[in-house]
N, C-alpha and C positions, 0 to 999 in steps of 0.2 A: 473698506472692509471686504474681505472675501466671503461670499455667502454660499459658495458651492460646497454642499456636503460631500460631493464626489471627491473633491480635492482633499478634504479631511479623511474621507474613507480610504483613499489611496495609501495614506500613511500607515494604516493598520496592517497592510501587507508588505509595506516597504521598510518599516523600521527593523533594525538589526538586533538589538539587545532587549530594550525595555520600553514600555509605554506606561506612563504614570498619569493619573487623572485626579484632579482636586475637584470635589463637588462641594458647593457652598450653599445651595438653595434647599428650601424645604418642599418645593413643588416643581416638578418637571412634567406635570400631567398633560401638557399640550404638546409634548415633544416625541411622542411615540408610545406604543403599548397602551393606547387609550382604551381599547376594548377590553384588554386584560385588567386594566385599572378598574373599569366599571364592573367587571365580573368579580374582582376582589371585594369591592364595596358591597356588592349584592350577596356575598357569601357563597359564590359559585365556585366550581372547579376551575383550575387554570386552563385556558383554551390551548388546544394542541399547537396552534400556530404560534402562540407565545412561547411555549416550551422549546420549540424548534426554530426560533427566529434566526435570521441571518447573523445577528450579533453573536449568538452562541457559536455558530460555525466559525466566525472570525476569531473569537477568543480561542476556541479549541485548536484551530489551525496554527495560531501563533504559539500557544503554549506547548503543543505537541512538537513543534520544531525547536523548542528550547528557549523561546523568548518569554520574557516576563511581562505580564499585564497586571497592574495593581492600582489601587485608588484609596484615597482617604475621603471620607465624607464628614463634614463638620455638621453636627446635629445638636439640638437641644431638646430635652424632654419637657413636656409630653410631645411625642412625635405627631406630626400631621398625618392625616389619612394617607396622603401620597407617600410619605416616608415609611409608614407601616407596610404599604404595598411594595415599595421598592426593596426594602430590606427583607421582607418575608418571602417574596416571590422572586424578584429580580436578582438579588445578591445570591440567594440560594441556588438559583438556576445557573448563574454565571460562575459560581464557585465550582460547580460540577464540571464546568468546561476548563477550569484551571486559573481563572482570574482570582487575585487576592484582594481582600478588602480590609480596611482599617477604619475605625471610628474615632473621631476627635469630638468627644462629648463636652459641650460647653455649658451644660446645665448648671453646674456649681462653680464655674470658673470663667474667666474672661477668654474670649477668642484671641489667641496669640497672633493671628493674621487677619484681622477684620477687613483689611483693604484688598485681600487677595480675591481675584475673580476666579470663576471656573476656568479650568484649562487642562489641556493635554500637554505632556512633555515627552518627546520622543528621543530616546538615546542621549539624554542630557544635552541635546543640541538644538532641538527645534521646539518652539513654544507655539501652541495653537490656543489663543485666548477665545473662550466661548462667550457668546452673547445671547441673553434670554430676555424676554419681556417680563412684566410683573406677574403674568399668569403662568409662567413656566414654559412658554413657547420658545423653541429654539429659533434664533434670528440669524445666526451665522457665526463665522469664525474669522479671526484675524491672525495671520501668521506674523509673529513679532521678530524683529531683527536681533542680531547677536548682542546689541547693546543692552537689551533687557533680559538676557538669559540669566545672569547672576541673580537678579531679583526673583525670578521664578524658581530657580534652584533652591534659593533660601526659603521660599514658601513651601516647597516640597519637603525640604529637610526639617523645617519647623513642624509642619503637620505630622510627618512620620514620627518625629521625636516625642510628640505629645499624644499620639493616637495609640489605641490598643487594637489588637487583632479583632476582627469582627466577631469571630466565634466566641471569644471571651466576653465581649461586650453583650452579644446577643443572649448568652447564657444568663446574664444578670438582668437584662432589660427587655429582651425580646418577648414576643407574644405568641 
């Protein structure tokens, strides 16, 4: 398994058309933005360094150059504290930079892709399967070969077909 986040990080400036992300977990609280998460839980304002994090510049640079960055998050209500934070602060912040979000809500229906791991898909060609521990800590990434590409394209297509735009979902269920 490749564990270098720099290798994955390079893909965010090197992809040509689109970067898709599938998020399947309810908690990524050990993988970054930890201080902002604690501020959210305490009812404090968003820290300035969170508002202007490097990821926001990465998204903005990509989308301003005509590339698409989008993701689907599989969720079930009631939301965990972490998901409330991610959707209220993280998604809103990243949307302002041009990233698109969709929600596949499995509260009242079965997850159509329960076996799908978290992953990034770059230009419909490169799969980066993400690995996390049980506490939401990022462990690394594995770049998968072309033999697994069709499986991950199917995960993406199924997720998108069953998801709804974040803004629509948030209008109904957001806080």
